[in-house]
C-alpha positions in Angstrom: 11.3 -44.9 31.4 11.9 -42.0 33.9 14.1 -40.2 31.6 11.6 -40.4 29.3 9.2 -38.6 31.9 11.4 -36.3 32.7 12.4 -34.9 29.7 8.9 -34.8 28.3 8.6 -32.3 31.8 11.6 -30.7 30.6 10.1 -29.4 26.6 7.1 -29.1 28.3 8.2 -26.3 32.2 10.4 -24.9 29.1 7.6 -24.3 26.2 5.4 -23.1 29.4 7.6 -20.5 29.9 7.6 -18.8 26.7 7.8 -15.2 26.6 4.1 -13.4 26.2 5.4 -10.7 24.2 6.1 -13.7 21.9 3.4 -14.9 21.5 1.8 -11.9 20.6 0.3 -10.4 17.5 2.7 -6.8 16.7 -0.1 -3.8 16.4 0.2 -2.4 12.7 -0.4 1.5 11.9 -2.2 3.1 8.9 1.1 4.2 7.9 2.5 0.6 7.1 -0.8 -1.1 5.6 -1.1 1.8 2.6 3.1 2.3 1.4 4.6 0.5 -1.2 4.6 0.8 -4.8 1.5 1.0 -6.9 1.7 0.7 -10.8 -0.4 0.5 -13.5 -2.0 -1.1 -16.5 -4.2 -0.2 -20.0 -6.2 -2.4 -17.9 -6.5 0.0 -15.0 -6.4 2.9 -16.5 -8.1 2.8 -20.2 -5.8 6.9 -20.7 -2.7 5.1 -21.2 -3.1 2.3 -23.3 -1.4 4.0 -26.1 1.9 3.8 -23.5 4.8 2.0 -23.9 4.1 -1.4 -21.1 7.7 -0.8 -19.6 7.0 3.4 -19.1 3.5 3.1 -17.0 3.7 5.9 -14.7 4.3 4.4 -10.9 3.1 5.8 -7.0 5.0 5.3 -4.1 3.5 5.9 -0.8 6.1 5.9 1.8 5.5 6.6 5.2 6.3 10.0 7.3 5.0 9.2 10.5 1.9 7.0 12.1 -1.0 8.2 10.2 0.3 10.5 7.0 2.7 10.3 4.2 5.0 11.4 1.1 3.1 10.0 -2.1 5.3 10.3 -4.6 3.7 10.0 -8.9 6.2 8.8 -11.0 6.0 9.8 -15.0 7.5 8.6 -17.5 6.7 8.6 -20.5 6.8 11.0 -22.8 9.2 12.3 -20.4 10.4 11.1 -16.8 8.5 13.9 -13.8 8.7 13.6 -10.2 5.8 14.9 -8.4 6.1 14.7 -4.5 3.5 15.5 -1.7 4.1 15.9 1.6 1.8 15.5 4.5 -1.3 13.7 3.1 -3.1 12.3 5.8 -4.8 8.5 6.0 -7.7 8.0 7.5 -9.5 4.9 7.8 -13.5 3.8 6.8 -15.2 1.2 6.7 -14.6 -0.1 3.0 -10.8 1.2 3.0 -8.4 4.0 3.8 -9.0 7.6 2.9 -6.3 10.0 1.4 -6.6 13.9 2.0 -4.2 16.7 1.8 -4.9 20.3 2.9 -8.3 19.4 4.1 -9.0 17.7 0.8 -9.3 13.9 -0.5 -7.5 13.1 -3.3 -7.4 10.3 -3.1 -8.4 6.2 -1.1 -7.2 2.6 -1.1 -9.7 -0.1 -1.1 -9.6 -4.0 -2.0 -10.7 -4.3 -5.2 -10.2 -6.4 -7.9 -7.4 -5.3 -10.5 -6.5 -6.9 -13.1 -2.6 -8.2 -13.7 -0.5 -6.3 -17.2 -2.2 -10.3 -18.8 -5.3 -9.2 -18.6 -6.3 -11.4 -15.1 -8.6 -10.9 -13.3 -7.7 -11.2 -9.0 -8.1 -8.9 -5.7 -5.9 -7.3 -5.1 -5.4 -2.8 -3.4 -5.5 -0.7 -5.8 -5.2 2.9 -5.2 -7.3 5.9 -6.5 -5.7 9.1 -6.6 -6.9 12.4 -8.3 -5.4 15.7 -7.2 -7.5 18.7 -9.0 -7.1 21.6 -6.4 -3.0 22.4 -7.6 -2.3 23.6 -10.6 1.5 23.0 -11.1 0.9 19.4 -10.2 -2.3 18.2 -12.3 -2.8 14.3 -11.9 -4.8 11.4 -11.7 -3.6 8.1 -11.2 -5.2 4.3 -10.3 -3.0 0.9 -9.8 -3.0 -1.9 -8.1 -0.1 -2.7 -5.5 3.3 -4.5 -6.0 
């Protein structure tokens, strides 16, 4: 009986001596929340209904700092073109995250209903982009996080 009591006491002491850092949640930056690949389909963007399913455009957001990202927009059809936009600022809003380029709003990332490739509806992160400021980089994109 004394061995069991001693063993239970030892386990209790070791459990109580855990480092506090192991228990605390990690703080996420705004950029780490939005980083990822976003793909579209003809349910999300009806303008792409004529494109083959395996050649739909996609967008990648890569972290540059805690509150800025690099956007890489890739168009696969009719020819493959990748465009990169640096220094996109992220601003948290009540309903999501706003993407700004040189003071202009170019998009939002919100939790919304999305549609998978086979038409199933579910909840997910929806990225809406519209860059009309630069004639060299005109594009509209609506895509879900993969």
